[in-house]
Backbone as a chain_set.jsonl record, in Angstrom:
{"seq": "MEKIQLYSLATPNGQKVSIALEEMQIPYDAHRIDILNGDQFTDDFKAINPNSKIPAIVDPKGDNGQPLNIMESGAILIYLADRSGLFLPKDGAERSRVLQWLFFQVGSVGPMFGQFGHFYKYAKDKCKDPYPVERYTNETRRLLQVIETQLEKNKFIAGSEYSIADMAIAPWVICLDKFYEANEQLKLSEFKKTSSWIETFTSRPAVQKGMEVCPV", "coords": {"N": [[0.864, -1.247, 0.154], [0.619, 1.864, -0.889], [-1.14, 4.257, -0.508], [-2.633, 6.588, 1.875], [-5.296, 4.431, 4.058], [-8.653, 4.714, 4.554], [-10.954, 4.305, 6.923], [-14.173, 4.117, 6.902], [-17.458, 6.077, 7.371], [-20.19, 7.912, 6.192], [-20.945, 9.691, 8.387], [-21.043, 12.539, 10.434], [-18.572, 12.816, 12.265], [-16.845, 10.953, 10.346], [-17.26, 12.145, 8.23], [-15.56, 14.541, 8.426], [-12.958, 13.722, 8.001], [-12.725, 12.627, 5.504], [-13.178, 14.766, 4.169], [-11.044, 16.26, 4.856], [-9.138, 14.67, 3.627], [-9.665, 15.2, 1.022], [-9.657, 18.093, 0.721], [-6.817, 18.454, 1.176], [-5.975, 16.876, -0.743], [-4.286, 14.786, -0.701], [-3.637, 11.301, -1.453], [-5.929, 8.398, -1.128], [-7.271, 5.438, -0.313], [-10.809, 4.396, 0.273], [-12.703, 2.642, 2.425], [-15.729, 1.283, 3.366], [-17.331, 1.19, 6.368], [-19.796, -0.238, 8.092], [-21.558, 0.534, 10.341], [-24.057, 0.211, 11.497], [-24.292, -2.395, 10.963], [-22.36, -3.788, 12.504], [-19.848, -3.529, 11.635], [-17.57, -2.528, 12.78], [-16.862, -3.831, 14.995], [-15.474, -6.014, 14.356], [-12.739, -8.444, 14.363], [-10.744, -7.308, 12.831], [-10.942, -4.804, 12.275], [-11.009, -3.697, 14.698], [-8.046, -3.874, 15.363], [-7.041, -1.952, 14.103], [-8.563, 0.533, 15.031], [-8.812, 0.136, 18.331], [-11.048, 0.869, 19.976], [-13.505, 0.52, 18.254], [-14.785, 2.535, 16.589], [-15.823, 4.692, 14.149], [-13.855, 7.724, 12.504], [-11.241, 6.105, 11.126], [-7.457, 5.441, 10.114], [-5.214, 4.223, 8.252], [-1.63, 4.846, 7.879], [0.734, 3.917, 5.419], [3.44, 4.328, 5.344], [4.025, 5.499, 7.793], [4.971, 5.444, 10.343], [7.798, 5.478, 10.364], [8.522, 4.479, 8.068], [7.232, 2.1, 8.27], [3.476, 0.921, 8.763], [1.168, 3.006, 10.028], [-1.382, 3.114, 12.582], [-4.164, 5.254, 13.099], [-6.464, 6.446, 15.311], [-9.6, 8.328, 16.43], [-11.1, 11.114, 15.476], [-10.036, 13.923, 15.809], [-7.352, 13.83, 16.08], [-6.769, 12.424, 13.865], [-7.218, 14.564, 12.144], [-5.466, 16.435, 12.758], [-2.971, 14.682, 12.463], [-3.338, 14.509, 9.406], [-3.189, 17.287, 8.866], [-0.604, 18.019, 9.528], [0.905, 16.342, 8.286], [0.455, 17.17, 5.369], [1.141, 19.947, 5.638], [-1.086, 21.759, 5.548], [-3.881, 23.672, 6.512], [-3.544, 23.945, 9.043], [-1.945, 25.898, 11.415], [1.8, 25.845, 11.791], [2.742, 26.85, 14.188], [2.474, 28.882, 17.352], [0.166, 31.348, 18.156], [-1.956, 31.319, 16.056], [-1.837, 28.399, 15.446], [-2.604, 27.623, 18.009], [-5.448, 28.784, 18.256], [-6.921, 27.288, 16.125], [-6.64, 24.607, 17.179], [-8.116, 24.862, 19.715], [-10.485, 25.374, 18.912], [-11.17, 23.142, 17.252], [-10.958, 21.049, 19.338], [-12.967, 22.061, 21.063], [-15.063, 21.07, 19.102], [-14.562, 18.349, 19.403], [-14.989, 17.865, 21.988], [-17.102, 19.147, 23.057], [-19.249, 19.779, 20.907], [-19.669, 17.592, 19.31], [-20.242, 15.15, 21.261], [-22.623, 16.207, 22.481], [-24.447, 17.439, 20.23], [-24.607, 14.748, 19.694], [-26.039, 13.481, 21.326], [-28.073, 14.939, 21.399], [-29.326, 14.222, 18.892], [-29.855, 11.49, 19.186], [-31.628, 11.256, 20.967], [-33.713, 12.777, 20.15], [-34.454, 11.843, 17.426], [-33.922, 9.297, 17.17], [-34.391, 7.751, 19.461], [-37.001, 8.323, 19.791], [-39.086, 6.339, 20.386], [-38.524, 5.095, 22.52], [-37.828, 6.565, 24.928], [-40.192, 8.118, 27.108], [-39.756, 10.166, 28.65], [-39.718, 13.623, 28.822], [-37.249, 15.207, 29.186], [-34.56, 14.453, 28.468], [-34.588, 15.292, 25.871], [-35.063, 18.257, 26.001], [-33.226, 18.811, 27.453], [-30.964, 18.469, 25.88], [-31.434, 19.654, 23.627], [-31.464, 22.403, 24.54], [-28.951, 22.45, 25.072], [-27.671, 22.071, 22.648], [-28.603, 24.471, 21.268], [-27.131, 26.608, 22.705], [-24.585, 25.803, 22.074], [-24.742, 26.331, 19.4], [-25.084, 29.126, 19.505], [-22.515, 29.889, 20.588], [-20.745, 29.21, 18.229], [-22.286, 30.944, 16.212], [-21.628, 33.318, 17.646], [-18.76, 33.429, 17.639], [-18.52, 33.524, 14.477], [-19.526, 36.063, 13.946], [-17.514, 37.576, 14.186], [-15.393, 36.663, 12.759], [-14.184, 35.054, 9.642], [-13.914, 32.697, 9.389], [-14.087, 29.651, 11.523], [-11.983, 29.747, 13.098], [-10.757, 32.289, 12.639], [-9.489, 34.175, 10.446], [-8.78, 32.433, 8.079], [-9.422, 29.371, 6.577], [-9.994, 26.079, 7.972], [-8.608, 23.082, 9.783], [-10.599, 23.116, 11.776], [-13.03, 24.172, 10.877], [-13.559, 21.992, 8.829], [-14.266, 20.089, 10.883], [-16.237, 21.048, 12.416], [-18.386, 21.89, 11.09], [-19.789, 19.771, 9.381], [-21.001, 18.519, 11.668], [-23.096, 20.736, 12.2], [-24.395, 20.793, 9.658], [-25.956, 18.24, 10.226], [-27.548, 18.518, 11.92], [-30.082, 19.302, 10.495], [-29.884, 17.576, 8.153], [-29.645, 15.245, 9.068], [-31.02, 14.885, 11.534], [-33.228, 16.428, 11.091], [-34.484, 18.622, 12.449], [-34.807, 21.209, 12.446], [-36.713, 22.933, 12.746], [-37.191, 22.513, 15.477], [-34.648, 23.191, 16.651], [-34.698, 25.862, 15.853], [-33.111, 26.697, 13.699], [-32.829, 28.625, 11.826], [-32.599, 31.018, 13.261], [-29.964, 31.46, 13.21], [-28.12, 33.091, 11.742], [-25.567, 33.73, 10.895], [-24.003, 31.395, 10.918], [-25.327, 29.872, 8.929], [-24.734, 31.328, 6.828], [-22.243, 30.545, 7.084], [-21.918, 27.982, 6.589], [-23.138, 27.626, 4.168], [-20.991, 28.837, 2.61], [-19.011, 27.017, 3.248], [-19.829, 24.493, 2.045], [-19.982, 24.87, -0.586], [-17.693, 24.423, -1.725], [-15.69, 22.564, -3.995], [-14.151, 20.141, -2.582], [-15.335, 19.71, -0.095], [-17.779, 18.884, -1.076], [-17.225, 16.74, -2.348], [-15.879, 15.41, -0.318], [-18.072, 14.66, 1.472], [-19.672, 12.781, 0.507], [-18.538, 10.361, 0.693], [-17.978, 7.011, 1.388], [-20.734, 6.467, 1.688], [-23.686, 6.478, 3.523]], "CA": [[-0.171, 0.24, -0.245], [1.022, 3.418, -0.734], [-2.402, 5.402, -0.29], [-3.766, 6.278, 3.206], [-6.235, 3.841, 4.05], [-9.571, 5.309, 5.31], [-11.987, 3.149, 6.974], [-15.291, 5.361, 7.34], [-18.991, 5.947, 7.153], [-20.379, 9.557, 5.938], [-21.205, 10.35, 9.512], [-20.412, 14.066, 10.611], [-17.266, 12.427, 12.556], [-16.635, 10.311, 9.337], [-16.845, 13.163, 6.877], [-14.509, 15.276, 8.765], [-11.507, 13.14, 7.969], [-12.787, 12.261, 3.78], [-13.214, 16.097, 3.526], [-9.767, 16.498, 5.034], [-8.153, 14.325, 2.71], [-10.173, 16.054, -0.141], [-9.339, 19.31, 0.693], [-5.408, 18.338, 1.228], [-5.35, 16.232, -2.211], [-3.972, 13.378, -0.093], [-4.319, 10.101, -2.082], [-6.335, 7.531, -0.141], [-8.526, 4.383, -0.489], [-11.803, 4.378, 1.472], [-13.247, 1.317, 2.882], [-16.783, 1.3, 4.41], [-17.533, 0.385, 7.603], [-21.325, -0.201, 8.063], [-21.576, 0.847, 11.658], [-25.398, -0.336, 11.902], [-24.159, -3.775, 10.729], [-21.63, -4.181, 13.503], [-18.541, -4.142, 11.109], [-16.745, -1.84, 13.841], [-16.729, -5.181, 16.047], [-14.596, -7.228, 13.832], [-11.201, -8.438, 14.774], [-9.818, -6.84, 11.708], [-11.083, -3.654, 12.34], [-10.497, -3.437, 16.238], [-6.781, -4.276, 15.165], [-6.797, -0.592, 13.576], [-9.081, 1.115, 16.354], [-9.403, -0.788, 19.627], [-12.318, 1.916, 20.323], [-14.619, 0.154, 17.475], [-15.259, 3.474, 16.327], [-15.175, 5.394, 13.06], [-13.378, 7.03, 11.368], [-9.582, 5.37, 11.388], [-6.512, 5.707, 8.94], [-3.742, 3.667, 8.429], [-0.749, 5.376, 6.87], [1.408, 2.599, 5.145], [4.79, 4.496, 5.954], [3.847, 6.732, 8.684], [6.14, 5.133, 11.135], [9.378, 5.222, 9.949], [8.317, 3.411, 6.894], [6.135, 1.201, 8.866], [1.985, 1.353, 8.707], [0.714, 3.534, 11.622], [-2.775, 3.375, 12.534], [-4.599, 6.337, 13.88], [-8.08, 6.469, 15.53], [-9.973, 9.387, 16.895], [-10.878, 12.031, 14.461], [-9.544, 15.063, 15.948], [-6.051, 13.305, 16.037], [-6.56, 12.193, 12.448], [-7.012, 15.77, 11.191], [-3.913, 17.148, 13.416], [-1.736, 14.342, 11.812], [-3.103, 15.005, 8.087], [-2.354, 18.737, 8.472], [0.584, 18.523, 9.929], [1.67, 15.791, 7.153], [0.392, 17.88, 4.296], [1.46, 21.202, 5.638], [-2.023, 22.422, 5.045], [-5.03, 24.101, 7.417], [-3.218, 24.242, 10.667], [-0.784, 26.607, 11.186], [2.55, 25.111, 12.344], [2.998, 27.182, 15.508], [1.771, 29.897, 17.736], [-1.149, 31.78, 18.453], [-2.808, 30.819, 15.321], [-2.31, 27.018, 15.642], [-3.52, 27.417, 19.356], [-7.08, 28.994, 17.82], [-7.245, 25.963, 15.35], [-6.584, 23.416, 17.952], [-9.2, 25.309, 20.541], [-11.772, 25.17, 18.13], [-11.149, 21.643, 17.125], [-11.029, 20.643, 20.637], [-14.357, 22.492, 21.038], [-16.111, 20.287, 18.367], [-14.086, 17.069, 20.033], [-15.099, 17.815, 23.407], [-18.729, 19.749, 23.159], [-20.171, 19.895, 19.998], [-20.013, 16.112, 18.859], [-21.173, 14.64, 22.131], [-24.095, 17.33, 22.635], [-25.234, 16.969, 19.038], [-24.834, 13.36, 18.995], [-26.886, 13.141, 22.322], [-29.564, 15.487, 21.052], [-29.95, 13.221, 17.8], [-30.354, 10.458, 19.678], [-33.031, 11.087, 22.006], [-34.5, 13.68, 19.312], [-34.987, 11.166, 16.551], [-33.553, 7.623, 17.27], [-34.616, 6.878, 20.351], [-38.28, 8.536, 20.181], [-39.969, 5.26, 20.749], [-37.521, 4.403, 23.638], [-38.078, 7.184, 26.006], [-40.995, 8.854, 27.075], [-39.54, 11.359, 29.381], [-39.237, 15.011, 27.993], [-35.961, 15.614, 30.118], [-33.37, 14.385, 27.746], [-34.837, 16.163, 24.524], [-35.193, 19.534, 26.488], [-31.676, 19.213, 27.911], [-29.882, 18.633, 24.639], [-31.935, 21.016, 22.928], [-31.216, 23.611, 25.097], [-27.252, 22.663, 25.242], [-27.33, 22.197, 21.573], [-28.958, 25.673, 21.144], [-26.139, 26.87, 23.447], [-23.105, 25.569, 21.548], [-24.886, 26.942, 18.271], [-24.799, 30.432, 19.886], [-21.129, 29.935, 20.573], [-20.456, 29.34, 16.979], [-22.487, 32.11, 15.825], [-20.956, 34.744, 18.048], [-17.788, 33.654, 16.81], [-18.621, 34.075, 13.168], [-19.887, 37.171, 13.821], [-16.478, 38.542, 13.957], [-14.493, 35.753, 11.935], [-14.86, 34.507, 8.408], [-14.158, 31.059, 9.654], [-14.44, 29.573, 12.78], [-10.859, 29.861, 13.983], [-10.259, 33.376, 12.41], [-9.448, 34.844, 8.669], [-8.398, 31.468, 7.473], [-10.267, 28.15, 6.753], [-9.072, 25.503, 8.904], [-9.26, 21.901, 10.185], [-11.774, 23.494, 12.651], [-14.296, 24.149, 10.186], [-13.738, 20.866, 8.62], [-14.523, 19.222, 12.0], [-17.428, 21.569, 13.255], [-19.496, 22.14, 9.74], [-20.552, 18.395, 9.386], [-22.268, 18.277, 12.764], [-24.19, 21.547, 11.915], [-25.225, 20.082, 8.648], [-26.555, 16.943, 10.516], [-28.819, 18.712, 12.715], [-31.234, 19.202, 9.835], [-29.865, 16.795, 7.069], [-29.891, 13.745, 9.191], [-31.743, 14.936, 12.499], [-34.518, 16.935, 10.955], [-34.311, 19.144, 13.46], [-34.526, 22.502, 11.924], [-38.162, 23.658, 13.574], [-37.019, 22.327, 16.825], [-33.599, 24.018, 17.184], [-34.574, 26.939, 15.065], [-31.794, 27.056, 13.347], [-32.894, 30.169, 11.104], [-32.029, 32.012, 13.877], [-28.353, 31.284, 13.569], [-27.682, 33.821, 10.375], [-23.95, 33.796, 10.29], [-23.785, 30.034, 10.875], [-25.876, 29.431, 8.103], [-23.95, 31.784, 5.772], [-20.827, 30.079, 6.556], [-22.471, 26.782, 6.323], [-23.219, 27.747, 2.617], [-19.674, 28.787, 2.007], [-18.359, 25.532, 3.485], [-20.682, 23.264, 1.478], [-19.761, 25.357, -1.781], [-16.248, 24.127, -1.611], [-15.712, 21.158, -4.642], [-13.529, 18.909, -1.992], [-16.005, 19.153, 0.589], [-18.967, 18.25, -1.781], [-16.89, 15.215, -2.733], [-15.616, 14.473, 0.753], [-19.041, 14.456, 2.381], [-20.065, 11.603, -0.305], [-17.26, 9.082, 0.73], [-18.41, 5.796, 2.173], [-22.112, 6.926, 2.146], [-24.583, 6.054, 4.726]], "C": [[0.847, 1.265, -0.38], [0.029, 4.777, -0.5], [-2.573, 5.288, 1.348], [-4.659, 5.514, 3.009], [-7.447, 4.322, 4.914], [-10.653, 4.378, 5.619], [-13.004, 4.217, 7.785], [-16.743, 5.074, 7.305], [-19.258, 7.753, 6.89], [-21.389, 9.793, 6.956], [-20.646, 11.603, 9.627], [-18.895, 13.293, 11.125], [-16.493, 11.91, 11.186], [-16.153, 11.41, 8.227], [-15.921, 14.305, 7.146], [-13.221, 14.942, 8.043], [-11.502, 12.889, 6.374], [-12.531, 13.752, 3.414], [-11.802, 16.657, 4.129], [-8.696, 16.085, 3.924], [-8.22, 14.925, 1.425], [-9.411, 17.327, -0.322], [-7.609, 19.266, 0.701], [-4.694, 17.416, -0.201], [-4.377, 15.056, -1.653], [-4.42, 11.838, -0.631], [-4.813, 9.239, -0.899], [-7.267, 6.509, -0.875], [-9.38, 4.148, 0.608], [-12.517, 2.989, 1.287], [-14.493, 1.875, 3.962], [-16.949, 0.925, 5.261], [-19.16, 0.383, 8.234], [-21.242, -0.466, 9.905], [-23.012, 0.201, 12.271], [-25.206, -2.052, 11.727], [-23.275, -4.432, 11.594], [-20.175, -4.483, 12.73], [-17.386, -3.192, 11.754], [-16.314, -2.575, 14.8], [-15.461, -5.828, 15.382], [-13.468, -7.33, 14.467], [-10.154, -7.348, 13.857], [-9.78, -4.948, 11.913], [-10.616, -2.73, 13.707], [-8.718, -3.432, 16.262], [-6.211, -2.471, 14.719], [-7.343, 0.18, 14.916], [-9.776, 0.246, 17.394], [-10.67, -0.269, 19.965], [-13.664, 1.255, 19.56], [-15.296, 1.517, 17.162], [-14.763, 4.32, 15.032], [-15.069, 7.002, 12.952], [-11.711, 6.454, 11.807], [-8.896, 5.387, 9.822], [-5.433, 4.945, 9.353], [-2.827, 4.393, 7.283], [0.245, 4.465, 6.807], [2.785, 3.022, 5.775], [4.906, 5.468, 7.067], [4.491, 6.128, 10.037], [7.257, 4.496, 11.036], [9.416, 4.245, 9.131], [7.528, 2.41, 7.142], [4.565, 1.592, 8.925], [2.078, 1.971, 10.42], [-0.903, 3.624, 11.357], [-3.231, 4.366, 13.461], [-6.389, 6.332, 14.184], [-8.33, 8.079, 16.069], [-9.725, 10.503, 15.633], [-10.348, 13.266, 14.683], [-7.95, 14.802, 15.976], [-5.957, 12.877, 14.685], [-6.105, 13.739, 11.666], [-5.861, 16.442, 11.675], [-2.997, 16.515, 12.314], [-1.818, 14.771, 10.167], [-2.914, 16.494, 7.958], [-1.137, 18.87, 8.909], [1.665, 17.535, 8.579], [1.616, 16.666, 5.972], [1.052, 19.408, 4.224], [0.343, 22.549, 5.393], [-3.284, 22.735, 6.396], [-4.841, 23.803, 8.8], [-2.1, 24.692, 10.522], [0.518, 25.948, 12.119], [3.009, 25.551, 13.909], [2.518, 28.359, 15.901], [0.737, 30.193, 18.088], [-2.281, 31.249, 17.409], [-3.121, 29.193, 15.41], [-2.876, 27.022, 16.932], [-4.663, 27.732, 18.987], [-7.21, 27.915, 17.178], [-7.897, 25.026, 16.563], [-7.699, 23.91, 19.004], [-10.188, 25.015, 19.949], [-12.024, 23.751, 17.741], [-11.555, 21.059, 18.284], [-12.785, 20.873, 21.217], [-15.449, 21.512, 20.515], [-15.863, 18.749, 19.041], [-14.803, 16.768, 21.12], [-16.617, 18.186, 23.838], [-19.596, 19.328, 22.15], [-20.714, 18.543, 19.405], [-20.725, 15.323, 19.714], [-22.488, 15.009, 22.467], [-25.002, 16.867, 21.815], [-25.419, 15.585, 18.878], [-26.047, 12.843, 20.213], [-28.353, 13.558, 22.064], [-30.331, 14.557, 19.78], [-30.457, 12.079, 18.03], [-31.606, 10.4, 20.116], [-34.037, 12.167, 20.939], [-35.206, 12.563, 18.299], [-34.888, 9.706, 16.626], [-34.281, 7.168, 18.231], [-36.221, 7.655, 21.201], [-39.017, 7.581, 20.951], [-39.491, 4.464, 21.907], [-37.94, 5.143, 25.105], [-39.012, 8.281, 26.01], [-41.01, 10.233, 27.675], [-38.914, 12.524, 28.583], [-37.846, 15.669, 28.154], [-34.897, 15.59, 29.037], [-33.488, 15.249, 26.409], [-34.721, 17.779, 24.981], [-33.957, 19.834, 26.811], [-30.836, 19.266, 26.608], [-30.521, 19.49, 23.61], [-31.614, 22.168, 23.303], [-29.447, 23.885, 24.995], [-27.036, 22.64, 23.526], [-27.493, 23.532, 20.874], [-27.723, 26.477, 21.42], [-24.823, 27.069, 22.62], [-23.779, 26.158, 19.967], [-24.469, 28.454, 18.238], [-23.28, 30.706, 20.028], [-20.794, 30.192, 19.195], [-20.99, 30.602, 16.322], [-21.938, 33.625, 16.193], [-19.708, 34.719, 17.478], [-17.633, 33.928, 15.501], [-19.216, 35.326, 13.166], [-18.827, 38.122, 13.8], [-15.322, 37.775, 13.16], [-15.07, 35.21, 10.668], [-15.0, 33.049, 8.685], [-13.873, 30.789, 11.164], [-13.139, 29.71, 13.93], [-10.231, 31.467, 13.592], [-10.535, 33.666, 10.954], [-9.411, 33.518, 7.794], [-9.145, 29.955, 7.664], [-9.115, 27.273, 7.283], [-9.732, 23.66, 8.831], [-10.564, 21.99, 11.196], [-13.147, 23.513, 11.868], [-14.486, 22.991, 9.491], [-14.443, 19.572, 9.819], [-16.075, 19.624, 12.516], [-19.03, 21.228, 12.029], [-20.363, 20.984, 9.732], [-21.664, 18.084, 10.374], [-23.259, 19.557, 12.635], [-25.069, 21.117, 11.015], [-25.914, 18.798, 9.1], [-27.658, 17.431, 10.928], [-30.17, 18.68, 11.725], [-31.113, 17.986, 8.868], [-30.068, 15.216, 7.788], [-30.997, 13.746, 10.493], [-33.385, 15.282, 12.292], [-35.126, 17.621, 12.028], [-34.306, 20.747, 13.403], [-35.818, 23.207, 12.755], [-37.371, 23.503, 15.111], [-35.946, 23.125, 17.647], [-33.707, 25.29, 16.828], [-33.605, 27.63, 14.548], [-31.85, 28.269, 12.145], [-32.476, 31.151, 11.949], [-30.556, 32.261, 13.735], [-27.659, 31.852, 12.028], [-26.252, 33.49, 9.928], [-23.615, 32.051, 10.61], [-24.227, 29.613, 9.752], [-24.869, 30.031, 6.634], [-22.532, 31.071, 5.674], [-20.89, 28.496, 6.126], [-22.379, 26.388, 4.462], [-21.889, 28.021, 1.992], [-19.11, 27.365, 2.307], [-19.001, 24.558, 2.083], [-20.519, 23.852, -0.458], [-18.168, 24.887, -2.331], [-16.289, 22.542, -2.579], [-15.083, 19.894, -3.574], [-14.352, 18.806, -0.841], [-17.496, 18.649, -0.079], [-18.472, 16.802, -1.92], [-16.517, 14.324, -1.198], [-16.939, 13.867, 1.813], [-19.692, 12.99, 1.879], [-19.21, 10.363, -0.095], [-18.003, 8.244, 1.688], [-20.07, 6.147, 2.782], [-22.884, 5.968, 3.127], [-25.769, 5.227, 3.892]], "O": [[1.924, 1.216, 0.215], [0.37, 5.952, -0.361], [-2.634, 4.232, 1.977], [-5.141, 5.565, 1.877], [-7.209, 4.326, 6.122], [-11.223, 3.729, 4.742], [-12.806, 4.873, 8.807], [-17.175, 3.925, 7.217], [-18.555, 8.636, 7.381], [-22.547, 10.061, 6.635], [-19.688, 11.831, 8.888], [-18.05, 13.219, 10.233], [-15.451, 12.517, 10.939], [-15.097, 11.506, 7.602], [-15.515, 14.995, 6.212], [-12.512, 15.816, 7.546], [-10.395, 12.916, 5.835], [-11.775, 14.022, 2.48], [-11.531, 17.764, 3.664], [-7.774, 16.752, 3.454], [-7.227, 15.181, 0.744], [-8.688, 17.59, -1.283], [-7.107, 20.23, 0.122], [-3.527, 17.297, -0.571], [-3.709, 14.465, -2.501], [-5.451, 11.301, -0.228], [-4.242, 9.298, 0.19], [-7.903, 6.784, -1.892], [-8.967, 3.78, 1.708], [-12.803, 2.42, 0.233], [-14.364, 2.581, 4.962], [-16.661, -0.269, 5.175], [-19.443, 1.346, 8.947], [-20.917, -1.498, 10.492], [-23.042, -0.256, 13.414], [-25.932, -2.845, 12.325], [-23.301, -5.663, 11.556], [-19.452, -5.424, 13.059], [-16.299, -3.151, 11.179], [-15.42, -2.143, 15.528], [-14.485, -6.099, 16.081], [-13.092, -6.383, 15.159], [-9.11, -6.798, 14.207], [-8.866, -4.143, 11.733], [-10.113, -1.61, 13.79], [-8.172, -2.951, 17.255], [-5.132, -1.98, 15.051], [-6.537, 0.411, 15.817], [-10.915, -0.219, 17.365], [-11.488, -1.129, 20.293], [-14.767, 1.386, 20.09], [-16.47, 1.598, 17.523], [-13.579, 4.602, 14.85], [-16.07, 7.644, 13.268], [-11.281, 6.547, 12.957], [-9.48, 5.359, 8.738], [-4.854, 4.948, 10.439], [-3.152, 4.513, 6.102], [0.755, 4.078, 7.858], [3.31, 2.284, 6.608], [5.899, 6.187, 7.179], [4.2, 6.906, 10.946], [7.642, 3.395, 11.429], [10.136, 3.256, 9.27], [7.083, 1.777, 6.185], [4.406, 2.786, 9.181], [2.668, 1.634, 11.446], [-1.506, 4.027, 10.362], [-2.746, 4.381, 14.593], [-7.289, 6.228, 13.351], [-7.419, 8.906, 16.113], [-8.683, 10.736, 15.02], [-10.122, 13.872, 13.635], [-7.291, 15.836, 15.865], [-4.808, 12.993, 14.26], [-5.141, 14.006, 10.948], [-5.24, 17.091, 10.834], [-2.387, 17.176, 11.473], [-0.839, 15.237, 9.583], [-2.465, 16.914, 6.892], [-0.548, 19.921, 8.657], [2.747, 17.886, 8.109], [2.706, 16.971, 5.488], [1.399, 19.979, 3.19], [0.59, 23.735, 5.172], [-3.447, 21.822, 7.205], [-5.725, 23.479, 9.593], [-1.25, 24.224, 9.765], [0.184, 25.527, 13.227], [3.53, 24.758, 14.693], [2.074, 29.078, 15.005], [0.065, 29.233, 18.466], [-3.357, 30.813, 17.818], [-4.258, 28.721, 15.442], [-3.846, 26.265, 16.996], [-5.407, 26.832, 19.377], [-7.91, 27.204, 17.9], [-9.071, 24.778, 16.836], [-8.433, 22.934, 19.159], [-10.947, 24.246, 20.538], [-13.133, 23.259, 17.949], [-12.644, 20.488, 18.229], [-13.554, 20.013, 21.647], [-16.445, 21.167, 21.15], [-16.832, 18.006, 19.203], [-15.248, 15.637, 21.321], [-17.217, 17.64, 24.763], [-20.574, 18.619, 22.382], [-21.887, 18.362, 19.077], [-21.731, 14.752, 19.292], [-23.375, 14.19, 22.712], [-25.995, 16.196, 22.098], [-26.242, 15.148, 18.074], [-26.83, 11.924, 19.971], [-29.402, 12.965, 22.315], [-31.527, 14.272, 19.713], [-31.341, 11.571, 17.34], [-32.505, 9.65, 19.734], [-35.24, 12.163, 21.198], [-36.425, 12.406, 18.362], [-35.761, 8.98, 16.149], [-34.91, 6.135, 17.999], [-36.554, 7.656, 22.386], [-39.535, 7.877, 22.028], [-39.955, 3.369, 22.224], [-38.277, 4.546, 26.128], [-38.903, 9.238, 25.244], [-41.796, 11.154, 27.454], [-37.904, 12.462, 27.883], [-37.399, 16.518, 27.383], [-34.362, 16.65, 28.711], [-32.504, 15.836, 25.959], [-34.219, 18.522, 24.138], [-33.488, 20.945, 26.561], [-30.052, 20.198, 26.427], [-29.808, 19.978, 22.732], [-31.451, 23.047, 22.458], [-28.83, 24.946, 24.893], [-26.077, 23.316, 23.152], [-26.7, 23.828, 19.98], [-27.211, 27.05, 20.458], [-24.17, 28.105, 22.495], [-22.809, 26.48, 19.28], [-23.784, 28.988, 17.365], [-22.84, 31.761, 19.571], [-20.542, 31.358, 18.89], [-20.14, 31.362, 15.857], [-21.827, 34.64, 15.506], [-19.334, 35.705, 16.843], [-16.635, 34.582, 15.199], [-19.45, 35.689, 12.013], [-19.017, 39.296, 13.483], [-14.289, 38.413, 12.96], [-16.266, 34.929, 10.581], [-15.935, 32.332, 8.329], [-13.462, 31.677, 11.911], [-13.222, 29.761, 15.157], [-9.253, 31.844, 14.237], [-11.601, 33.439, 10.38], [-10.057, 33.559, 6.747], [-9.386, 29.487, 8.776], [-7.898, 27.442, 7.201], [-10.687, 23.152, 8.244], [-11.375, 21.077, 11.347], [-14.165, 22.931, 12.241], [-15.683, 22.722, 9.395], [-14.95, 18.483, 9.547], [-16.914, 18.814, 12.91], [-20.113, 20.653, 12.14], [-21.552, 21.096, 10.027], [-22.781, 17.613, 10.161], [-24.39, 19.305, 13.052], [-26.27, 20.998, 11.256], [-26.522, 18.233, 8.191], [-28.735, 17.005, 10.509], [-31.195, 18.115, 12.104], [-32.14, 17.328, 8.702], [-30.529, 14.24, 7.196], [-31.785, 12.804, 10.581], [-34.373, 14.819, 12.863], [-36.201, 17.251, 12.5], [-33.809, 21.419, 14.306], [-35.523, 24.186, 13.439], [-37.039, 24.509, 15.737], [-36.073, 23.586, 18.782], [-32.906, 26.057, 17.361], [-33.257, 28.789, 14.775], [-30.803, 28.71, 11.669], [-31.98, 32.167, 11.463], [-30.047, 33.291, 14.176], [-26.876, 31.194, 11.342], [-25.903, 33.073, 8.824], [-22.463, 31.798, 10.257], [-23.467, 28.757, 9.3], [-24.441, 29.345, 5.706], [-21.831, 30.974, 4.666], [-20.034, 27.929, 5.447], [-21.886, 25.476, 3.798], [-21.629, 27.495, 0.91], [-18.784, 26.665, 1.348], [-18.24, 24.044, 1.263], [-20.958, 23.175, -1.389], [-17.757, 25.179, -3.454], [-16.782, 21.528, -2.084], [-15.509, 18.751, -3.744], [-14.224, 17.692, -0.332], [-18.25, 17.992, 0.639], [-19.177, 15.827, -1.657], [-16.731, 13.139, -0.946], [-16.858, 12.962, 2.644], [-20.145, 12.179, 2.687], [-19.332, 9.402, -0.854], [-18.58, 8.713, 2.669], [-20.466, 6.094, 3.947], [-22.562, 4.804, 3.366], [-26.707, 4.713, 4.5]]}, "num_chains": 1, "name": "protein.A"}
């Protein structure tokens, strides 16, 4: 193998990495991991990612000429950005800003948006208590307001330049309407700067291609 091997599915976490690969023009082979069918629990996949989550990559020469397995989408984005020299400043305050917003996605946006989607759409018939939907609706809207406020004074999420932070956060915002069908529940039209940023993001050819890799 000479190319990066991508193991993924076109969920927001999976899309982050396929978008990055397309944006950075890094050659790769894509392997679809059907998480609804349990592909992530096979021995072959767990050898790459012991946590049984997508996405994961293998860089065939990443470890001093030997294969390097990388799990965790945030870690993958940093690795690819450093490898390509693109979309992540090498040092200083600018790098810190990008990493702060990347970790904001990993630690807050992903988990909270994901819990919202679970209780609002996928567990509707399993949980009759209104509290989970109320809690995660409020927290999702709070996080959307954080994003909105940041975009009121910045073209992109970490400042004036497009970065891996945009690639990480935008698919999760898109997911709220595309997968969770929660436009009215979350009143997404109120977040005008965020909507404009998403339009800019989705107009990029590499984003359009990357979002369709390993389709659900």
